[in-house]
N, C-alpha and C positions, 0 to 999 in steps of 0.2 A: 784784634779779636782772635781768640784761640780757635782752633779747629773744632773743639768740643762745643764751645759756645755758639759757633756758627752753625753747626749741625743741629743744635737744639732749636735755633731760630727757624731753620728750614722745616724741622719736624712740627713746630707749632703752626707754621703757615700751612703745611699739608693737612694737619688736623682741622684747621678752620675751613679750608677749601672743601674737605670731605663732608663737613657738617652743613654746607650751604643748602642741599636739597631738604634737609630736615628743618633748618631754620625757616625756610620758606613755607613748609607745611604748617608750622605753628605761628606764623606771622599774624598778629592781632587776634589770636585765639586765646580763650580763657583756659587756664590750667589750675585746678584746685588741688592744693597740697595739704594732706593731713600730716602734720609734724608732731611726732610724739616719741614715746619710748624713753628709755633711761638715758640715751645719748643726748636728749634735749637739755638735760641739766648740766652738761659739760660745756664750759664757756668757749673753749677753742673750737669744739664741734659746732656750737651755735653760731660762732662768727663765720665759719666756712659756709654753713647753711645760708646765713644772711647774705653773704657775698654772692652765692650762687643764685639766690632769688633776685638780687639786683641785676646780675648778668642776664637772667631770663627777661627781665623788664627791658633792658637795653637792647636785647635782640628782637624785640617786638612782641614778646609773649606777655599776656596779662596774668601774672600769678596772683592767686588768692590763698592765703595761708590760714588753715584752721588748726589750732594746737590743742593738745591734751594737757595733762599735768597731774596724773594720779600719784606718782611717787612724791612729788612736791607737796601735794595736799596731805598725804600720809605723814610726811615729816612735820608739817605745820600742826597737824592734829595732835601728834605726839608731844610737840612743844607746849601746846595749849592744854594738854591733859584730857583731850577728848578721845574716847575709845570708839573705834570703828568696828562694825560687823558687816559681813558680806554674805550675800545669797546668790549662789551660782555665778560668782565673779563680779556681781554688781554691789557697789557700796550702798548700804542703807544710810540714807542721808536725812538725819533729823535736823531740827532748826539750827542747833549749834554747829553741826557739820556743814550745813548749807552756807552759813555765814563765813566759815573759814574757807570753804571751796570757792565761793565767789571772790573773796579777798585775794586768794592765791591766783585763780584763773584770770579774772578780769583785771586784777591789779598787778601783782608782781610779775607773773609770767608774760602776760599779754604786752605790757608796756616794755618789758625787757627785750622781747623779740622785735617789737616795732622799733625800738631804739637801735638794736644791732643793725637792722636793715637801713635805717637812716644814716648811721655812721658809715656803713659799708658803701652807701650810695652818695656820700656827701659831695664828691667831686662832680658828679653828673646831676646832682639834686634829685635823686630818687629817695622818696620818703615813705617810711612805714607808718601806717595809721592803725592804732589799736582800737578795736571795737568788741562789744559783746552782743549777743542776740537781743539784749534789752534796748540797744540803740536803734532808733528809727523803725521800730516794729520789725526788725530783721528776722527774729525767730519767735513765732508764737508756739507755745508748747502746752502739753497737758500731762497729767500725772501718768507714769508708766504703771500698767497693771501686769502682774506676773502671778502665775500659779505654780505650785510645787506639790508633788505627790507625797502624802504622808507615808513613810516607809512601813508603818504598822497596818494602817487601814487601807492603803492604796487609793485613798480619796484625794482628789485635787483640792488644794487649799489656796486661797488668795494670800499672797505675800505682800505686805505693805513695805515698800522701799522708801517711804518718806518723800522727800523733795527731789526725786529722780523723775525726769521728764523725757518726752520724745517730741520731735517737731510735728506740728499739725499744719503749719503754714510758714512758708519762707517768702519774705518780701524783699527782693534783691535790689530795690531802687538805689539804696545808699551805696551798695557795692558797684553797681553799674555807673553811678555818678562819679565815683572815684576812678574807675577804670577808664572812663572816657574823658576825664579831666585833661586840660592842657599840661598840668603838672603830673609827673610820674609818681603816682601813689601805688603802694602795695598794701592792700587791706590785710589785717591780721585779726582773726576772729576767735574770741573765747567762747567755749561751748556752754553758754548760759542762755536760757530762754525764759520767757515770761508768759503766764497764762492770760486769757481774756480778762480774768478777775484780778490780775496784777500779782499773782504768786510767782516767786522766782524758783526756777528748776535747774538742776545740774543735769546735763545731757551728755551721753557718750560722744566723744569727739569724732569717732569714725562715722557715727550716725549723722552728726551735723555736717561733716564734710560731704557725705553722700547726698544729703538733702539739698545742700547749697549748690553742689555741682549739677544736680538735676535741674534746679531752678534757673541756673545760669547757662544751661545747655553747654557745659564745658566740653572742650575737645578731649581733655584727659583729666582723670583724678589720680593723683599719685599718693599712695598710702605708705609713708615712711615708717618702717617698723624695726624691730630688733633681730629680724631674721632675713635671709637672702631672698625669700619669696615663698611661693606655695610649693610644697614638696609632695612627690608621689609616694606610693607604698614602699618604694625602695630607698626613700630619703633623697632622691634626686630632684633637682630644681625643674619645675615645669615652666617652660618659657612662654607658652601661650595656651589659652583654653577658651572654650565657648561657655555660655551661660549654662547649658545643659551639662557640660563636663564639670563645671563648678558645683552644680547641684548634686551630681553623682558622687563627688568627693565627700560631700557632707553626709549623704544617705548611706554610703558604703562604710563610713567610719574612718576613712583615710585622713580626712581633716578632723582635727580634735582641738579642744581647748579654745584659746582665743582666736584661732584661725577661722572657726565656724562663723562668728559674727562678722569678721572681716569679709569673708566670702559673701555672706548674706547682704552686707552693705554694698559690696561691689555689684552684685546681681541687681539690687534695687536701683542703684545709680545708673547702670546701663539701661535698665528698663525705663528709667525716668528721662532719658535723652542724652546721657553722657556717651560719647563715642566709645571710650574704653577706660578701664581702670587698671592701674598697675600697682601691685604689691611688691615693695622692694626694700632693701636694707638701707635705712637712713644713717647707719653708723659709718658707712663707707663715704669718704670725701667725694663730692661731686657726683653722687649717685643719680641725682636728677638730670644732670647734663648728659651723662652716659645714656640714660634711658631715652631722653628726648632727641638727642643729636647724634646718635651712632646707630649703626646698622643692627646690632644684636640686642641693644637694650640692656637693662640691669636687673630685671626681676621677672615677675609673672604678669603677663598682659591678659586681661579678661574682657572679652567683647562678644557681640552677638554671633 
C-alpha cells in the first residue's frame, strides 16, 4: 500500500469517527427530502443522490423522498404539442396537461428514482418504493384558489389554475408501515393528490414535502435546490435563521422569486412539528451527508 493510499484510509476513518455524534442524533429519525431542480434530470447526479439515500438508511436514518419534475413535464408537453401557460410561476393545468404531468411524475420520474435507490442498495437489500399521493389515501387534495390584481382596475380577480391542488389531509400510514418494516424501504413520493370526489391534482412538490414532513413529525426536512441556500441582502449565505427572521426576509423583499414559497413552506413545516428545515444545494455531491453529519452543515437551517 502506498503512503498516499494509506493516508486516504486514515482520513476516511477520521471522518467517520467525527460523524458519530451526528449519526446518533439522527438514529431512527425521519428525514423528508425534497429532491428537485434541474440536477434531478442528470443521471450521474441522480445515482449519487440514490447512493446517499441508501447510506442514510444504513446509518439508521429513515429517509422519505418527495420529488418534483417541472422541467421534465415541460419537455414532455412540448413533445406532445401541449402548450403551457403560467400565472405567478404556477403552471395552469388543464385536463391534457394533468394527464401528461401524472404520467411523467407518477410514472417515469418516480419509478426511475425508486429504481436508482434499489440498484444503489442492492448489496444490502435497501429498496426504493415509488408511490404517489393517490396510493392508500396518502394525499387528499383540493383545488388551489388564487387571486390576481387586474393592472387596470386594481380589482382582485380569481385565477383558475385548473387541476392544481394543495393538500388538505395527509394519511401517513403507508409511509410509516414502510419505515417500520423489517425490510429497508425508502419511500419515493410523486406530488400527485386526489380529492374526496376522486379528481386528480398536480401539487407543488415543496408543499407536499412540507405537509408530509409535518404529518410524520420529521426531525429534518431537506429542500434540495439549485442554489446554495438562503442569501442575505449582500448575497451571502445565511447559515441559520428563526421563523421570524425568515418572515422578515419575505416582508423586506430580500427574498424574491422562488425563494418566497420555499421559505413559506419551511415556516409552515416547522410550525407543523418538524424540528428544522434546511434549504441547500442539491447539485453538490453528498450535500445531504455534509448537512446531517458535519459540524457546519451545507445550507440554511430554519427552526423556531
